[in-house]
C-alpha positions as CSV (number, residue, x, y, z in Angstrom):
1,M,181.9,-310.6,-67.2
2,S,185.2,-312.4,-67.1
3,A,188.1,-311.1,-65.1
4,S,191.5,-310.3,-66.6
5,H,194.5,-310.8,-64.3
6,H,197.7,-308.8,-64.2
7,D,200.6,-310.1,-62.1
8,G,202.4,-307.3,-60.3
9,D,206.1,-307.0,-59.8
10,G,207.7,-308.5,-56.8
11,K,206.7,-307.1,-53.5
12,P,208.4,-307.1,-50.1
13,G,207.8,-310.4,-48.3
14,G,206.3,-312.1,-51.4
15,V,202.6,-312.1,-52.6
16,T,200.4,-315.2,-52.8
17,E,198.6,-316.1,-56.0
18,A,195.3,-315.7,-54.1
19,R,196.2,-312.1,-53.3
20,R,197.1,-311.4,-57.0
21,R,193.6,-312.6,-57.9
22,F,192.1,-310.6,-55.2
23,V,193.5,-307.2,-56.3
24,A,193.3,-307.9,-60.0
25,G,190.6,-305.8,-61.7
26,A,187.8,-307.1,-63.9
27,A,187.3,-306.4,-67.6
28,G,186.9,-302.7,-68.3
29,T,189.1,-301.8,-65.4
30,L,192.6,-300.5,-65.8
31,V,194.9,-302.2,-63.3
32,L,198.4,-300.7,-63.2
33,S,201.1,-302.9,-61.6
34,L,204.2,-300.8,-60.8
35,S,207.8,-301.4,-60.2
36,P,208.4,-300.1,-56.6
37,L,208.4,-296.4,-56.2
38,Q,210.8,-295.7,-53.4
39,I,209.5,-293.4,-50.6
40,A,210.8,-292.5,-47.2
41,R,212.0,-295.2,-44.9
42,G,212.3,-297.7,-47.7
43,A,208.5,-298.0,-48.3
44,S,207.2,-298.8,-51.7
45,L,204.2,-298.0,-53.8
46,L,202.7,-301.4,-54.7
47,D,199.8,-300.8,-57.2
48,V,197.7,-298.2,-58.9
49,R,194.2,-299.2,-59.9
50,L,191.7,-297.1,-61.9
51,W,188.0,-297.8,-61.8
52,P,186.0,-295.6,-64.3
53,A,182.2,-295.6,-64.1
54,A,179.3,-293.3,-64.8
55,D,178.7,-292.9,-61.0
56,Y,182.3,-291.8,-60.4
57,T,185.9,-292.6,-61.3
58,R,188.2,-294.0,-58.6
59,L,192.0,-293.9,-58.6
60,T,193.7,-296.0,-55.9
61,L,197.4,-296.0,-54.9
62,E,198.3,-298.9,-52.6
63,H,201.5,-298.6,-50.6
64,D,203.1,-300.2,-47.6
65,Q,203.4,-297.1,-45.5
66,P,201.1,-294.2,-44.8
67,L,201.5,-291.2,-47.1
68,R,201.1,-287.5,-46.5
69,F,199.2,-285.7,-49.2
70,T,197.3,-282.5,-50.0
71,H,195.0,-281.7,-52.9
72,F,193.2,-278.8,-54.5
73,M,191.1,-278.0,-57.5
74,V,192.1,-275.5,-60.3
75,R,188.9,-273.9,-61.7
76,D,190.0,-270.4,-62.6
77,T,192.0,-271.3,-65.8
78,P,191.1,-274.1,-68.2
79,P,191.3,-277.0,-68.2
80,L,189.7,-278.0,-65.0
81,R,192.2,-279.9,-62.9
82,L,192.5,-281.8,-59.7
83,V,196.0,-281.6,-58.2
84,V,197.3,-284.0,-55.6
85,D,200.7,-283.6,-54.0
86,I,202.2,-286.7,-52.3
87,E,205.0,-286.1,-49.9
88,D,208.2,-288.1,-49.2
89,V,208.1,-289.6,-52.7
90,E,210.6,-289.7,-55.5
91,L,209.3,-290.0,-59.1
92,S,209.7,-293.3,-60.9
93,P,210.0,-293.1,-64.7
94,R,207.9,-296.2,-65.0
95,L,205.2,-294.7,-62.8
96,K,205.1,-291.6,-65.1
97,E,204.8,-293.9,-68.1
98,L,202.0,-296.0,-66.8
99,V,199.7,-293.6,-65.1
100,G,199.2,-291.9,-68.5
101,R,197.2,-294.9,-69.7
102,V,193.7,-293.4,-69.1
103,G,191.0,-294.7,-71.4
104,A,189.4,-292.3,-73.8
105,D,186.0,-293.4,-72.6
106,D,186.7,-292.5,-68.9
107,P,183.6,-290.3,-68.0
108,Y,185.6,-287.8,-65.9
109,I,189.4,-288.0,-66.6
110,A,190.7,-286.4,-69.8
111,L,194.4,-286.8,-69.0
112,L,196.6,-287.7,-66.1
113,R,200.1,-286.3,-65.6
114,V,202.7,-287.0,-63.0
115,G,205.8,-285.0,-62.2
116,Q,208.4,-284.2,-59.5
117,N,206.9,-280.9,-58.1
118,R,209.7,-280.4,-55.6
119,P,212.2,-282.6,-53.8
120,R,210.4,-285.6,-52.4
121,V,207.0,-284.4,-53.5
122,V,205.3,-286.0,-56.5
123,R,202.4,-284.1,-58.1
124,L,199.5,-285.8,-59.8
125,V,197.6,-283.5,-62.2
126,I,194.2,-284.9,-63.4
127,E,192.7,-282.9,-66.2
128,L,188.9,-283.3,-66.1
129,K,186.1,-283.5,-68.6
130,E,183.7,-281.8,-66.3
131,D,183.7,-280.2,-62.8
132,I,183.7,-282.7,-60.0
133,R,183.5,-283.0,-56.2
134,P,186.8,-284.7,-55.3
135,E,187.2,-286.9,-52.3
136,V,190.8,-287.7,-51.5
137,F,191.3,-289.9,-48.4
138,A,193.5,-292.6,-46.9
139,L,192.5,-296.1,-45.9
140,A,194.3,-298.2,-43.3
141,P,195.3,-301.8,-44.1
142,V,192.4,-304.2,-44.3
143,G,192.1,-307.7,-45.7
144,P,194.7,-308.3,-48.3
145,Y,195.3,-304.6,-48.9
146,Q,198.0,-302.4,-47.3
147,H,197.7,-298.6,-47.0
148,R,195.6,-297.0,-49.8
149,L,195.3,-293.4,-51.0
150,V,192.0,-293.1,-52.7
151,L,190.9,-290.4,-55.2
152,D,187.2,-290.4,-55.9
153,L,186.1,-288.1,-58.7
154,R,182.4,-287.5,-58.2
155,P,180.2,-285.3,-60.5
156,L,178.7,-282.2,-59.0
157,E,175.3,-283.5,-60.0
158,P,175.2,-287.3,-59.3
159,P,173.4,-289.4,-61.9
160,D,169.7,-289.6,-61.2
161,P,168.6,-293.3,-61.1
162,L,165.0,-292.4,-61.6
163,L,165.7,-290.3,-64.7
164,A,167.8,-293.2,-66.0
165,L,164.9,-295.6,-65.5
166,L,162.5,-293.3,-67.4
167,R,164.9,-292.9,-70.3
168,E,165.4,-296.7,-70.5
169,H,161.7,-297.3,-70.4
170,E,161.0,-294.7,-73.2
171,A,163.7,-296.2,-75.3
172,R,161.9,-299.6,-75.2
173,L,158.5,-298.1,-76.1
174,P,157.4,-298.7,-79.7
175,G,158.9,-296.1,-81.9
176,G,160.6,-294.6,-78.9
177,S,157.4,-292.7,-78.0
178,R,157.0,-291.4,-74.5
179,G,153.6,-293.0,-73.8
180,D,151.7,-292.5,-70.6
181,E,153.4,-294.2,-67.7
182,A,150.7,-293.2,-65.2
183,A,148.0,-295.0,-67.2
184,P,146.8,-298.3,-65.8
185,M,148.4,-301.3,-67.4
186,R,147.4,-305.0,-67.8
187,Q,149.9,-307.3,-66.2
188,V,149.5,-311.1,-66.6
189,E,150.3,-313.0,-63.5
190,P,149.9,-316.7,-62.5
191,A,146.6,-317.1,-60.6
192,E,148.3,-319.5,-58.2
193,P,152.0,-320.4,-58.2
194,T,152.5,-323.8,-59.7
195,R,155.5,-326.0,-60.2
196,D,154.8,-326.2,-63.9
197,S,156.5,-323.2,-65.4
198,A,154.3,-323.6,-68.5
199,A,151.0,-323.0,-66.8
200,P,148.0,-323.3,-69.1
201,Q,146.4,-320.1,-70.2
202,A,143.2,-321.1,-68.4
203,R,145.1,-320.9,-65.1
204,R,146.3,-317.4,-65.8
205,R,144.5,-314.1,-65.0
206,E,145.0,-310.4,-65.5
207,R,145.3,-307.8,-62.9
208,T,145.4,-304.1,-63.2
209,V,148.2,-302.0,-61.9
210,D,148.2,-298.3,-61.8
211,R,151.9,-297.8,-62.4
212,L,155.0,-299.6,-63.3
213,L,156.4,-301.9,-60.7
214,T,160.1,-301.2,-60.0
215,I,162.5,-303.9,-59.0
216,A,165.9,-303.0,-57.6
217,I,168.6,-305.6,-58.4
218,D,171.8,-305.2,-56.4
219,P,174.9,-307.1,-57.8
220,G,177.0,-307.6,-54.7
221,H,180.6,-306.2,-54.3
222,G,182.5,-304.6,-57.2
223,G,185.6,-302.5,-57.9
224,E,188.1,-302.6,-55.0
225,D,185.9,-305.2,-53.3
226,P,185.9,-308.5,-55.3
227,G,183.9,-310.4,-52.7
228,A,184.6,-314.1,-52.4
229,I,187.1,-315.9,-54.6
230,G,186.7,-319.4,-55.9
231,K,189.5,-322.0,-56.2
232,R,189.7,-321.4,-59.9
233,G,190.0,-317.6,-59.4
234,T,186.3,-316.8,-60.1
235,L,185.5,-313.4,-58.5
236,E,182.1,-313.1,-56.8
237,K,181.7,-309.5,-58.1
238,D,181.9,-310.8,-61.7
239,V,179.3,-313.6,-61.1
240,T,176.9,-311.3,-59.3
241,L,177.0,-308.7,-62.1
242,D,176.5,-311.4,-64.8
243,I,173.5,-312.8,-63.1
244,A,172.0,-309.4,-62.3
245,Q,172.3,-308.3,-65.9
246,R,170.6,-311.5,-67.1
247,L,167.8,-310.8,-64.6
248,Q,167.6,-307.2,-65.8
249,R,167.0,-308.4,-69.4
250,L,164.4,-310.8,-68.2
251,I,162.5,-308.2,-66.2
252,E,162.6,-305.8,-69.1
253,T,160.5,-308.2,-71.1
254,E,157.8,-308.2,-68.5
255,R,154.9,-305.8,-69.1
256,G,154.4,-303.4,-66.3
257,M,157.9,-303.9,-64.8
258,R,161.1,-301.9,-64.9
259,V,164.4,-302.6,-63.2
260,L,167.2,-300.6,-61.5
261,L,170.7,-302.0,-61.2
262,T,172.6,-300.5,-58.2
263,R,175.7,-301.0,-60.3
264,D,176.1,-301.7,-64.0
265,G,179.8,-302.2,-64.1
266,D,182.9,-303.1,-62.1
267,Y,183.0,-300.3,-59.5
268,F,182.5,-300.0,-55.8
269,V,179.1,-298.9,-54.4
270,P,178.9,-298.4,-50.6
271,L,176.1,-300.4,-48.9
272,R,174.1,-297.4,-47.8
273,A,174.3,-295.9,-51.4
274,R,172.7,-299.2,-52.7
275,V,169.8,-298.8,-50.3
276,E,169.5,-295.1,-51.2
277,K,169.3,-295.8,-54.9
278,A,166.5,-298.2,-54.4
279,R,164.6,-295.7,-52.2
280,R,165.2,-292.9,-54.7
281,V,163.2,-294.8,-57.4
282,Q,160.6,-296.0,-54.8
283,A,161.4,-299.6,-55.6
284,D,158.7,-302.2,-54.8
285,L,161.2,-305.0,-54.2
286,F,165.0,-305.2,-53.6
287,V,167.1,-308.2,-54.4
288,S,170.8,-308.3,-53.5
289,I,172.7,-311.1,-55.4
290,H,175.7,-312.8,-54.0
291,A,177.8,-316.0,-54.3
292,D,179.5,-316.5,-51.0
293,A,182.3,-318.7,-49.6
294,W,182.5,-320.9,-46.6
295,I,185.5,-322.3,-44.7
296,R,184.6,-325.8,-45.9
297,P,184.7,-326.5,-49.6
298,D,181.9,-329.0,-49.4
299,A,179.3,-326.3,-48.3
300,R,176.8,-326.0,-51.1
301,G,173.3,-324.8,-52.1
302,S,171.3,-321.6,-52.4
303,S,170.1,-319.5,-49.5
304,V,167.9,-316.5,-49.1
305,F,168.2,-314.0,-46.2
306,A,166.0,-311.2,-44.8
307,L,166.8,-308.6,-42.2
308,S,166.6,-309.3,-38.5
309,E,166.1,-306.9,-35.7
310,R,166.8,-309.4,-33.0
311,G,170.0,-311.2,-34.0
312,A,170.8,-313.8,-36.6
313,S,168.7,-317.0,-37.1
314,S,171.9,-319.0,-37.1
315,T,175.6,-318.8,-36.5
316,A,176.3,-319.1,-40.2
317,A,173.8,-316.3,-40.9
318,A,175.5,-314.0,-38.4
319,W,178.9,-314.8,-40.0
320,M,177.7,-314.1,-43.5
321,A,176.1,-310.8,-42.4
322,R,179.4,-309.7,-40.8
323,R,181.3,-310.6,-43.9
324,E,178.9,-308.8,-46.3
325,N,178.8,-305.8,-44.0
326,D,182.6,-305.6,-44.2
327,A,182.3,-304.7,-47.9
328,D,182.5,-301.0,-47.1
329,L,185.8,-301.6,-45.3
330,I,187.3,-303.6,-48.3
331,G,185.8,-301.3,-50.9
332,G,186.8,-298.2,-49.1
333,I,184.5,-295.4,-48.0
334,N,185.4,-291.9,-47.0
335,L,184.5,-291.9,-43.3
336,G,184.7,-288.1,-43.3
337,T,181.6,-287.9,-45.5
338,Q,179.5,-290.4,-43.6
339,D,176.7,-289.3,-41.3
340,A,176.6,-291.9,-38.5
341,A,173.2,-290.6,-37.3
342,L,171.7,-290.8,-40.7
343,A,173.0,-294.3,-41.2
344,Q,171.4,-295.4,-38.0
345,V,168.1,-294.0,-39.1
346,L,167.8,-296.7,-41.7
347,L,168.1,-299.4,-39.1
348,D,165.7,-297.6,-36.6
349,L,163.1,-297.2,-39.3
350,S,163.2,-300.9,-40.4
351,T,159.7,-302.1,-39.3
352,T,158.3,-305.4,-38.4
353,A,156.0,-305.1,-41.4
354,Q,158.9,-304.6,-43.8
355,I,160.6,-307.7,-42.3
356,N,157.5,-309.8,-42.6
357,D,157.0,-308.7,-46.2
358,S,160.7,-309.6,-46.9
359,L,160.2,-313.0,-45.3
360,R,157.2,-313.7,-47.6
361,F,159.2,-312.4,-50.6
362,G,162.2,-314.5,-49.7
363,N,160.2,-317.6,-49.3
364,A,158.7,-317.1,-52.8
365,V,162.2,-316.9,-54.3
366,L,163.5,-319.8,-52.3
367,R,160.7,-322.0,-53.6
368,E,161.8,-321.2,-57.2
369,L,165.5,-321.7,-56.4
370,E,164.9,-325.2,-55.0
371,R,163.8,-326.2,-58.5
372,I,167.3,-325.7,-59.9
373,N,169.7,-326.1,-57.0
374,T,170.0,-327.8,-53.6
375,L,169.0,-325.5,-50.8
376,H,171.5,-324.8,-48.1
377,K,168.7,-324.1,-45.7
378,P,165.0,-324.9,-46.4
379,R,163.8,-321.6,-44.8
380,V,164.6,-317.9,-45.2
381,E,167.3,-317.0,-42.7
382,Q,167.7,-313.7,-41.0
383,A,170.6,-311.5,-39.9
384,G,171.6,-307.8,-39.8
385,F,172.6,-307.3,-43.4
386,A,173.2,-303.5,-43.9
387,V,172.1,-303.7,-47.5
388,L,168.6,-304.9,-46.5
389,K,167.8,-301.9,-44.3
390,A,165.5,-300.0,-46.5
391,P,162.7,-299.3,-44.1
392,D,159.9,-299.3,-46.8
393,I,161.0,-301.9,-49.4
394,P,160.7,-305.7,-49.0
395,S,164.4,-306.7,-49.3
396,I,166.2,-310.0,-49.6
397,L,169.7,-311.2,-50.2
398,V,170.2,-314.2,-52.4
399,E,173.3,-316.4,-52.0
400,T,173.0,-318.1,-55.4
401,A,175.6,-320.8,-54.5
402,F,178.9,-321.3,-52.8
403,I,181.7,-320.1,-54.9
404,S,184.1,-321.9,-52.5
405,N,182.6,-325.2,-53.7
406,P,184.5,-326.3,-56.9
407,D,181.4,-327.8,-58.5
408,E,179.2,-324.8,-57.7
409,E,182.0,-322.5,-58.9
410,R,182.0,-324.3,-62.2
411,R,178.2,-323.9,-62.5
412,L,178.3,-320.3,-61.6
413,N,180.6,-319.7,-64.6
414,D,178.1,-321.4,-66.9
415,Q,176.0,-318.8,-68.8
416,R,173.1,-321.2,-69.1
417,Y,173.1,-321.8,-65.3
418,Q,173.4,-318.1,-64.7
419,L,170.3,-317.6,-66.8
420,R,168.5,-320.4,-64.8
421,I,169.3,-318.6,-61.6
422,A,168.0,-315.3,-63.0
423,A,164.8,-316.9,-64.2
424,A,164.3,-318.5,-60.8
425,I,164.6,-315.2,-59.1
426,L,162.2,-313.6,-61.6
427,G,159.8,-316.5,-60.9
428,G,160.0,-315.8,-57.2
429,I,159.3,-312.1,-57.9
430,K,156.2,-312.9,-59.9
431,R,155.0,-315.5,-57.4
432,H,155.3,-312.9,-54.6
433,L,153.6,-310.1,-56.5
434,A,150.7,-312.5,-57.5
435,R,150.0,-313.3,-53.8
436,H,150.9,-309.9,-52.4
437,P,150.4,-307.1,-54.9
438,P,152.1,-303.8,-53.9
439,P,149.8,-301.1,-52.6
440,A,148.6,-298.5,-55.1
441,R,150.3,-295.1,-55.1
442,G,150.9,-292.2,-57.4
443,A,153.0,-293.0,-60.5
444,I,156.7,-292.0,-60.0
445,G,157.4,-291.2,-63.6
């Protein structure tokens, strides 16, 4: 997925080109750059960004001072509406013109209107296609962003990832028939991993599985959180989604496997929600895909990480874990809805067995990656990555390459190289499953 960039109007103090790239949305995302909307004390509204997705639609207003606001739902008279009043604001004609540009394919917004409700109070009225659970909250400045007012429009019944998997699987069956998922299936695996990708048929064997194997693929970052940015403006969130979707298509050709993407478009998914999606479908393996940056442009190579309970295996691993765990701060989560005790449970339940399984899984993927790229480290590293804390799923994080390295940035934008990375990850998945088949359990479909 290629990013489209929209330069904003002049902002107080100037804005660097890197910041413009950072806050620009990817394809399929509406990014509205505004002329300043003057509010109290000379503050200005800087940008409005709209991120439509099946999971939820997010509307973000970025401004250089905190805003006071209230919101309420109107359900007694049609159409369904979310109303947001923003205080100490005077209406800008250009704002009124731009915020009406809601795509017809937005899953939740039918129409957006803006008007001067009363002196120094602007009212946003969002007409809805279905009832929602609104989350309206403020975010303090972080990274390149100033103050943000966030409107998350979430469906009353969140999309069920397991149901989506079942429907996708049915659609791929011959004639669209439902078939019997619980029936044993024959899955061809390499008898022993070899460096020859075209292993002779004589060196292959069949093994029986009693269910579909579910692989959770997690494209890092997304939406408000672009991740790392290359010198040429490549966004990590775009590269990770491209590779994840290529890997998805490869897995879908494998008999006995199905795949879940934690995000299938350019929108933000909190780290804990990524883990919860994988657990909801009882994933057998979890792979988070990234393309990180380093302070030196000559850093290069692929890396694989697993969770650690006792600290990072290196200073660099600790730094990368802190950076990836900051995704929730950049992307923006509503702290009022977070259950700190529940979040801690995932860490407390992470077992030595899960970590050992993850290390074996990570080593299998690393051995495949070294066939197509230099390795940054020859062994699987460990650190406290929040996205790897599923207590019952072997989980790894793959840094495909350094997007901060100009040569690797160029390769990451090459579709053929993206496919080679995806194929290497699939090779690692199959290598691991051949040596360590998942335990039998009841079918989940």
